[in-house]
C-alpha positions as CSV (number, residue, x, y, z in Angstrom):
1,M,0.1,0.2,-0.1
2,K,1.4,3.4,-1.2
3,I,0.9,6.2,1.3
4,K,0.3,9.5,-0.3
5,I,1.9,12.7,1.7
6,P,0.2,16.0,0.7
7,P,2.6,18.4,-0.7
8,V,2.3,21.0,1.9
9,V,3.4,18.6,4.6
10,F,6.1,17.3,2.4
11,Y,7.3,20.9,1.8
12,F,7.2,21.9,5.4
13,C,9.2,18.8,6.2
14,V,12.1,19.8,4.0
15,I,11.8,23.3,5.1
16,V,12.0,22.0,8.9
17,L,14.9,19.7,8.2
18,C,17.0,22.5,6.2
19,L,16.4,25.5,8.3
20,P,19.1,24.4,11.1
21,A,21.6,23.8,8.3
22,A,21.2,26.9,6.5
23,G,20.7,29.1,10.0
24,C,24.1,27.8,10.9
25,A,26.2,28.2,7.6
26,G,25.6,31.8,7.9
27,K,26.7,32.4,11.2
28,N,30.6,32.1,10.3
29,K,31.5,31.1,13.8
30,N,34.6,28.7,14.4
31,V,34.2,25.2,14.8
32,S,37.7,25.0,16.4
33,S,39.0,28.2,18.0
34,P,42.9,28.8,18.1
35,V,45.1,28.1,21.2
36,P,45.3,31.0,23.1
37,G,48.6,32.8,22.7
38,F,49.4,30.7,19.6
39,Y,49.9,32.2,16.2
40,E,52.8,32.0,13.8
41,E,54.0,35.4,12.9
42,L,55.9,35.6,9.5
43,K,59.0,37.5,10.1
44,P,61.2,39.1,7.4
45,D,64.6,37.2,7.3
46,N,67.0,40.1,8.2
47,S,69.8,37.7,8.5
48,I,73.1,38.1,6.7
49,D,76.1,36.1,6.6
50,I,78.7,38.1,8.3
51,G,81.5,36.4,6.1
52,N,79.8,37.8,2.9
53,I,80.5,41.4,4.1
54,V,82.8,43.1,2.0
55,E,83.1,46.6,3.1
56,S,81.3,48.8,5.7
57,K,81.2,52.2,6.9
58,N,83.9,51.4,9.5
59,G,85.9,49.9,7.0
60,H,86.8,46.5,5.1
61,G,85.3,43.5,6.2
62,N,82.7,42.9,9.4
63,A,85.3,44.5,11.9
64,N,83.4,46.9,14.0
65,L,79.8,46.5,13.4
66,P,77.7,48.5,15.8
67,L,76.0,46.2,18.5
68,W,72.4,47.4,17.3
69,L,73.0,46.3,13.8
70,L,74.6,42.7,15.0
71,A,71.4,42.5,17.0
72,Y,69.1,43.6,14.0
73,I,71.0,41.0,11.8
74,R,70.8,38.2,14.5
75,G,67.0,38.6,15.3
76,G,65.3,41.7,14.2
77,I,63.8,44.6,15.9
78,E,62.7,42.4,19.0
79,E,66.4,41.5,19.5
80,I,67.5,45.5,19.7
81,E,64.8,45.8,22.2
82,K,66.1,43.5,24.5
83,M,69.5,45.5,24.9
84,E,70.2,47.0,28.1
85,P,70.1,50.4,26.9
86,Y,66.9,50.0,24.8
87,I,64.6,48.4,27.1
88,D,61.1,49.5,27.4
89,K,61.7,51.7,24.2
90,Y,60.5,51.0,20.7
91,C,63.1,50.8,18.2
92,F,62.7,51.0,14.3
93,V,65.2,50.3,11.7
94,G,64.8,51.5,8.3
95,R,66.4,49.2,5.4
96,N,67.3,49.9,1.7
97,E,69.1,47.6,-0.5
98,G,70.6,48.1,-4.1
99,G,73.6,48.6,-6.0
100,N,73.9,52.1,-6.5
101,F,75.6,53.7,-3.5
102,E,75.0,57.3,-4.2
103,A,71.2,56.8,-4.7
104,L,71.3,54.9,-1.0
105,N,73.2,57.5,0.2
106,K,70.6,60.1,-0.9
107,W,67.8,58.2,0.5
108,A,69.3,58.0,4.0
109,G,70.1,61.7,3.8
110,N,66.6,62.4,2.9
111,Y,65.0,60.9,5.7
112,S,63.0,63.1,8.1
113,V,62.1,62.1,11.6
114,T,59.1,64.5,11.3
115,H,57.8,63.3,8.1
116,D,58.7,59.6,7.6
117,F,58.8,58.0,11.1
118,S,55.0,58.2,11.4
119,R,55.1,55.9,8.2
120,L,57.2,53.5,10.3
121,A,55.0,53.7,13.3
122,A,51.7,53.1,11.4
123,L,53.4,50.0,9.6
124,R,54.6,48.4,13.0
125,I,51.0,49.0,14.4
126,E,49.4,47.6,11.7
127,K,51.6,44.3,11.5
128,K,50.6,43.8,15.5
129,L,46.9,44.3,14.6
130,I,47.0,41.9,11.6
131,S,49.1,39.2,13.7
132,S,46.5,39.5,16.5
133,A,43.6,39.4,14.3
134,A,43.8,35.7,13.7
135,L,42.4,35.3,16.9
136,Y,39.3,37.0,16.1
137,P,38.0,36.0,12.9
138,D,34.5,37.4,12.9
139,D,36.1,40.8,12.0
140,E,34.8,42.7,14.9
141,Y,37.6,44.8,15.6
142,G,38.3,45.7,11.7
143,H,36.7,49.3,11.6
144,F,38.7,50.1,15.1
145,Y,41.9,48.9,13.6
146,E,41.7,51.0,10.5
147,K,41.0,54.1,12.5
148,L,44.2,53.3,14.9
149,V,46.4,52.9,12.1
150,K,45.3,56.1,10.2
151,K,45.6,57.7,13.5
152,A,49.1,56.5,14.2
153,F,50.2,57.5,10.6
154,D,48.8,61.3,11.1
155,A,50.3,61.6,14.6
156,E,53.3,63.7,15.5
157,Y,56.0,61.8,17.3
158,P,58.0,64.6,19.1
159,S,60.3,62.6,20.9
160,V,61.7,60.6,18.3
161,L,65.7,60.5,17.8
162,M,67.6,59.3,14.7
163,E,70.8,57.2,16.2
164,G,72.4,56.9,13.2
165,T,73.0,55.6,9.7
166,Y,75.3,52.7,8.7
167,W,76.0,50.8,5.7
168,I,77.3,47.7,4.6
169,K,78.4,46.1,1.3
170,K,77.8,42.5,0.9
171,E,78.8,40.0,-1.8
172,T,76.2,37.6,-3.0
173,R,77.5,34.5,-5.0
174,M,74.9,33.2,-7.6
175,V,75.3,30.4,-10.1
176,L,76.9,32.3,-12.8
177,R,78.0,35.7,-11.2
178,I,78.8,37.5,-7.9
179,S,76.4,40.4,-7.0
180,M,77.7,43.5,-4.9
181,N,74.8,45.0,-3.1
182,F,74.9,47.9,-0.3
183,L,72.4,48.0,2.4
184,F,71.7,51.1,4.3
185,Y,70.4,50.7,7.7
186,Q,68.8,53.7,9.8
187,Y,68.3,53.2,13.4
188,R,65.7,55.4,15.7
């Protein structure tokens, strides 16, 4: 014997069964949340083989490199901020690389604390916010983060000091040739 279900009852059953699945799909909630304090931060590789330094501001080879530069090469900004004179201070290092010494020297000479530092500060704040944004997948802080970075870019930083500029010339060996590049570092 065949049971005939009225179409209204059939469609009602389909809607009742599909409604919970459709309701959950639009909420964009995490099924699994990340472990607090665990996220991988992508760090640029600032490391330089010290043996590849041909010349520097202090002369030939890698002799007498400043401590802040050695710390930066070894571990980035975080390593400089662990050094005794810079604890509880924020440090910034501008880096530029190329083959033309005069152009890079001009770049270093044209650096202005009042005009260029706010860009570095805003980029560092944005990097910190982006790295922590993985913990907040609902984009609930997006507008706040955007305004904060814009304010940091427009802000003035009167107590910023330029510590110095240092350059190195490094040798990079490739398969068919050897390349010589200059790296300029500005420390503030």
